[in-house]
N, C-alpha and C positions, 0 to 999 in steps of 0.2 A: 386609582382615582386621581384626576388632576384638577387643578383650578384654572382651567383654560376656557375663556369666554371670548367668542369672536367679536371684534370690534365692528360696530355699524359703519356703514359707508360714509354716513354724515360725520362721524367722528374722525374717520381717516381724512376727509376733506377739511374738517376743522383743524387738523394738525398740520395743514400746509401742503397737502399733496394733490389739490385739485388740479394744478397745472401739470404737475409731474405725472399724473394718471394718463395723460394724453401724450406724454413725451415719446419721442422716438430717438434712438441712439443706441450706443454700446457702452459697456462697462467692463474693464479688465480688472478683476479683483484678485488679490493674492493674500493668503492667510497661512497660519501654521497648519501643518498636516492635522487632519481629523479635528478641526476646531471650528468648524462652520458647517451647519446642516444644508446639504444640496437642495432639499425640498424648500428651504427658506428663500434660496436664491430664485427658484421657480415662482415662488409667491411675489418676489420683488418684481420679476419680469411681468407677471400678470398684472400687479397693481400699477406699474409705471409705464409699461410698453417698452422698456429699456432692455436690450438683450445683454445678458451678463455671462461672463465666463469666470471660472474659478481655478486658480493656480495655487501651488503649495510650496513652502520652504520649510527647512528644519531647525532654523536658528536665526537670532538677530543678526549674527555675523553674516550668514549667507545672504540675507536680505540686504544688509549694508553693502556687502561686496557687489551685489547685482545692481543696486542704485548707483553706486560710484562708478560702475563700468557702463552706466546708461542702458543696462539691459532690462528685460522683463516687459517694458511698455505697459507698466501697471498704472492704473488710475487710482486705486485705493489699496493700501497695504496696512499691516497691523504690527508695528513694532512695540516693544515693551518700554515701560516708563524710563528705564535706565539708558535708553538709546535715543530717546526724543532729542535731547540737547546735542548729542553728537551729530545727529542728522541735520539739525538746525545749523550748527556750527560748520558743517560740510556743505551748506547751502543745497541740501537734497530735498527739502520740503517746500511745497507750495502753501502760502499763507491763506487761510480761509477767507471767503466772503461770507461773513456771518449773517448778512441779511438773507442769505440762502439757507440758514440753519436755524430756523425759528424753534425747532424742538430742543435747542440748548436749554431751554426753560425746564425741560424735564429732567435734567441732571438733579440727582439727590444732593442735598446740602453739603454732604461730606466731600462731593467731587466737583463742587463748583469752582473751586480754586486749588490747584495743585502745584506743588513747587517747580515741577519740570516744565510746566507750561501754564503759568497762573491765569492767563486771560483766554486760554483755549484758542490761541492764535494758530496753532499748527496741528492740534491733536484733540480728539474726543474719545473718551473712555469706551472700550468695547466690553471686555470681561475682566474681572479682578478676582484675586485669590490670595491665599497665604502660603507660606513655606514653613510649615512646622515639622513635626515628625509623628509617625504613628507606631504602634506596637500591638502585638498579638497577646492579648490577656491570657490566652491558654498556654503561652510559652514562657512568660515572664515570671520570676519568683513572687509568690503571693498574689499574682494576678492583677496587680496595679502598680503604676509607677507615679512618682511625684510629677505635678505639672511644672516642670522645670527643664532646662536644657541639661541639667546635671546628669540624668540617666543616659542621655545621648552621648555626651562627651566623655563621661566615665561610667560606662555601663557596668551593670553587675557582672561578676566573674562568670556566672553561668551563661551569659550571653556572648561570650568571647567567640568571634567568628560568625556570629548570627546578626551583625548590625551592618547597615549600608548607609553611606552618606552620598549626597549628590556630588557630581564631579566638577562643578564649577566654583571658583573662588567667590563669585558674586552670591552664591547660595551658601557658602560655608563661612565667609569672614563676618557677616552681620551677626549671626547667631552666637558665634564665638565672642564677638565684642559685647553683645547683649549679656551673655552669661557672666562675663568678667567685669561688667560695669564700666566698660570703655566705650568712648564715642566711636561709632563705626567709621567715622571720617577723621580719625585722630591723625595727627601729623607727627606724633611723638614716636621715635624709633623704638624706644623701650617698651611702649605699650604694644606696638606691632610685635615685638619679640614675645611678649606674653601670650598674644594670640597664636603666634607660631608655636610656641611650646605646648599650648593646649591641644592644638591639632596634631602635633607630633606625638603626643602621649595617647591620643585617641586612636592613632593609626593601628597599633597592634591589636586593637580590639575588633577592627572592622573586617568583614568579609571582602568588601570591595568599595570602591567609589564608582557609582554608575547612576546616570540619569535616565537611562532607558530601562524599560521593563519594570518599573516601579509598582505598577499595578498587579502584573503577573506574579512577581516575586512575593508579594505580601498575600495575594489571594490564594496562592498554592502553599503558603506556610513554609517557604523555603528559608526564610529569615524570620527573626522575631521583632526586629525593629528597623524602620526605614525613615530617613529623612525624605519628606514627601510633600507635594503640592496637595492642597485640600480637595481639588477636583478628582486627582488620581486616587486619593484615599477613598472618596465616595464610591468610585467604581469598584475598588478592591473590596470594600466592606459589603457591597452588594453580593459578593461571592463568599465572603468569610465574615460571619456576624461577629466573631470575637476580637475584631480590630478596634482600636481606640485611637483617636486623633488628639494630639496634645497641642494646646495653646500655652507655650511655657510662660511662666509668670514674669520672667526677665524681659520678654518682648519677642514678638514674632514678626518677621518681614511680610509685608504685603507687596504684590505686584499688580500693576495695571497695564493691561494691553490696549492699545489705542488705534483708531482709525486715523490715518493721515493720507494726504495726497502728495505723491511725489512730484518734485519739480519736473517740468516738462511732460506732464500727463497729457494725453491726447483728448480726454473726455472729461474736462474739468467740471462742466455743467452737471454731467451724469454722476460724477463723484459726489458732488454736493447733494444731489437727490438721494443717493443711496445712504450717505451718512445720516441725513436728516430722517429718512425712512427708519433706519436702524435705531433711532432714538425714540421710536414709539414703543411703549411698554410691552405690547403684544409681541412685536418683532424681536426684540432684544431678549425677551423671555424665552423664545423658541430656541435661540442660540444658547442661552443658559441651560435650558432642558437637555439639549443635545451634548454640549461640552462638559456639563456638571459643574459650572463655575457661577458664581454670583455676578450681577451686573450693576452698573451706576445709575440706573434709570428708576426714578420714583414711580411706583404704581405697577412696576413689572412683576412683584411677588404674587399678584392676584392671578397671573397667568402661568406661573411657575409649577412644575410638578410638586405635588404635595411632599413626597418623599425627599425631594431635593430641598425644598424650602425649609422643611422641618429638621433637617440634618444639621446639628450645630456645627459641623466642620465647614459647611457652606454658609449658612446663615449665622454668623458669629453671635453667640449669646451676649445680652447686654453686660453681664458681669465680666466678659473677656474683651470687651471693646478697647479698654485702656491699654491692653497688652499689644495692640496692633501698632506696628511701626511702618509708616509709609516711606516710600522712596526718598533718599536724602542725597542731594547733589553734593559730592565731595570736591575738595579743591584738587588741582592737578598733583600737588605734593602728596597729598593723602592717597590718591590713586596710584601714584609711582610706587609709594611704599607697599600698597596692596599688591601690585604687580610683582615686586620683589619677593614677597612671601609666597606668591603663587608658584615661583620656581623653587624656592626652598622646600616647600611642602610636597613638590611633584604631584600637584593635584591631578594631573592628567598623564603622568608617566608611570609611576610605580603604584598607582592607586589600587589596582587589582593585583593581588599577590598570587603569583603562580604557585607558590609553596602552599597557599591556603586552599588550593583546589586539589584535594586528595581523595581519601577513600570514599567510595560511594558516589563519586562523580564520573559522568560519562566522558568518553574521549572527546565529544564534541564540546562539552563544557570546559575541559582542560584546554583545548585548542582555542576556545573563546576567550579564556583568561590570559593565555599566552599572547594572543593578538592584541589584547588591551594593553598589555605591558609594552610591547614593542611598537605599537601603532599610534599611540596617543602622543600628543605634544605635551609641553609642560606649562606654558603660560595660560593665563586666563583667556576665555574666549575673547575674541576681538582683533586678533592678529591673523587675518585670513591669508595674508601672503607676506610672510616674515621677511623673505629675501629681498622682495621688491621694496618693502617698507624701510629696510636697513640699508638699501642701496648696494646690496652685495649679490653678485651672480651666483646661482646655485651651482657649486662644482660637483663632479663626480667624486665619491669618497675616496677613490684611489688616487686622485690628483689634488691633493691638499698641498698645493705649491706655495711658495713664498708670497706671491702676490695676494693669493686669497688670505693667508695668514696675516699679512700686513693690514689688509682691510678689516680683517676681524679685529685686530689689535686696536684699530682706530674707532671702533664703535664705543661710545662713551658709556653706554649701559652694559656693563660686564655680564649681568645676568641674561641680557638679550644675545650677547655673544656666545655664552654657554648654551642657551637655548637653541641657537642656530646649529651649533655642532651636534647637540643632542637629537635634533630632528633629522639631520643628515644620517646619524647613526641609527636612529629608530627606523628610518625608511630602508636603510641597507639590510638591517636585521630582519625586518619584515619580508624583504625580498628574498633573503637567503632561506628564511623559514619556510617558504613555499616549496623549496627543494631539499633542505637539510635541516631536519628538526634538531639534531645535536648541536650544530652550529648556532642556530637560533637561541636555544636554551642556554648555551654556554656564554654567548656574548650578551644576551639580555641580563643574565645574572651579574655580569662585569658591569654593565651600564647601570643596573639598579644599585649595586654596591658603591659606585662612584657617586651617583646622586644622593644615596643615603648619607655618605660622608659629608657631602655638602650641606644637606639639610640639617645635620646635626652639628653643623659649624666645625667639623673636622678638616674641611677644605675651604680655602678662600675662593672667590670667583676666579682669580688667576690661576690658582692650582687646579680647580676642577677643569678649567679650559685645557690646561696641559695634559690632565689625565684623560680626557675625552679625545684630544688629539692622538695620544698614544694608542687608545682603544681603536680609533679609526684606522690608524696604520696597521694595527694587528689584524683587523677585520680584513683589510685590503690584501694583506700577505697570506692570509688563511685560504689558500685556494688549491686545487688539485695539483699534484706533481705531473710531469709530463708523461709519466707512464700509466696514469689513471684518468678515466672519464669522470665527469661530474657526478653521474650516478654512483659509480664505483666508490668515488671519495666519500660520498655521503654515508654509504654503508661501512666503509673503512673507519670513519669517525665514530659511528655508533659502536662498533666492535672494540675500539681502543679506549673507550670510556673506562673500561676495567684495567687498572694498572697491572694486576697480576697477569692478564692475558698478554699485554704488551711485554712484560718481563719475561714470561715463560715461553711465549711463542715466537717472538721477535718480529720486526716489521715486515720482512719479506713474506713470512707465512701469513700474516694478517692481511697484507695486500692480495695475496693469492686467494684467501678466503673471501675477501670482498669482491674479487673479480668473479669467482664462481657463483657467489650468492647472487650477484646482480644478473648474471647471465641466466641462471635457472629461474629466478624469480620473474624476470622479464618474460621468459618463454612460457611460464606457467600462468601468468596473469590473464584474467578474463574481465570484461566489463562488470563492474560492480562486485567483483569477487569479495571485497572487504565487507559487503553487507550480507553475504550468504555463509551460513555456519559451516556447511560441508566444504566450501572453497577455502574458508579461513583455516579449518582444521588441516586441510591438505597443504597449505602454505607453511603453516607451523611446523608440521611434520618434516617438510623439506628443509627448513631452517635448522630444525634439531639434527637432522642426519648430517648436515654439512659441518655444524659445529663439532659434532662428535668426530667426524672424519678428520678434521684439522686439529683435533685435540684441545679444543677450547676448554678452559677450566670448568669441570662439571658443576661446581657449586655457583658458578656465575652464568651458567647457560640460561636458566629461566629469565633472568633480567635482560640478557643479550637478545633472547628471542622477542621479548616484548619490544625492545628498542628497534630491532630489525623490521618487525611487522609494522610498527608505527612509522617507520621511514618508507616501507614499501607502499603503504597506503597513499602517500603523497604522489607516487609515480604510477600507481595501479591503473587508473583509467587511461592515462597517457600511453602507457605500454600496450594496453589492450587495443587502443585505437591505432597504434603504429603496427601491430600485428594483424589488424583486421583486413 
């Protein structure tokens, strides 16, 4: 049952759309993926006569990059509160003609004056929510946790490896500050260090840092606790009734996504019509019902789905309202400190621990974890083109010449210099991992070890840069010898992971084994063999026979078979097509 009541035409006209209803024109609208109901845009077209298109993006950073590049040709977009001032400062937003937005009067009192845009000169709220955390009462000790950030940052021992945090410093820093009683915009390095220490201590308890798949992960019971947006929680709870959303007593961040008009928009009149139309209670309620987030328009509740409106995770209870913490604009100094610990914590580099993906996990899950280790960057979201930003040309990892190193040394922010090197190495490891799993695992571990030393203050910025340069050179030097192809080298590296095999068999024999393995596996590969049990069994037998033939240590053969098959899976389809 819903509380949906159609508005009469007279009401629509009274809200200032009498002229718009006869309008002609177009509107190019862009929003976050799966965040706006397509049928609502159809209703807008019917009500106004304006033809509208809907595009999508996946992050504020992506949107910012598009606007800075002059791309998209958008008339209305939806950035979050934390990006409004950035876009204003970059001169990327069109100032509203508020005479064309009479429905501003429909804003609920709480949203009539917001710190990031007090007079609504550039932005109008779309949907808003909170970033708390949820837990599965069926999995936690005693079935209940305190309404505090304490269980999240210091989970019960029984939940080790069953807790997930979001992977953005913007999502992690504020709750850590709330929990410690520190101003989230602190400019005190010692207070920042306390936050860093808290996040470091929490890391060992986590399964991963991941902002994707929060709904699916909790709904399936894969983990017991997840830092989560309230709308995502609502969707998960629809599938798993034992889930509980927490408003921590120390404070919980709110976010507000907003309608804005980009500078240079082609259809400014139509943009104003659309934004004004969206401030009608019935229309914004339809968006809430679709995305499962609350909105800023008074009276919208009467049109919201009952289940949504009555969910305390969405409609914050009165006794929890004082816990909400709206966006706070921090000083450049405070943000610089936050960026610094974003590197220290490796929030996007080692957040998903490959070693934590073990028994019971599928090959796909393990590979996904590995990709997250080697493919993610380190800094907070916001640096979309680091090389361009720093004025440094992106070099090939094998050509770290003196010119590049000199430019690197001139970068005043040493954490950014380290980030630059880390991203180069990440990219190279990722590329190697598509052809050589052993190499990827070996170098990703070395990279993670270097970053961990840095985050634990075992290395200074200058020292970690030296460490990363050494690692880059090591990666560049680790290539097939002249007498081996890339394929053969990959199997050779998988075989020599076992030190006793290297010692007992010798390098020439291992090379000969790698050569024959590659040749026979290539000839035996068929399309999708790795997905067929009979074909996999045949390939395993082939590997076992060859290992025995070359006297590979018997006690190490099972492990070697798995490594070889894992490596063969990377080449399987390519080989099959080559032989087709």
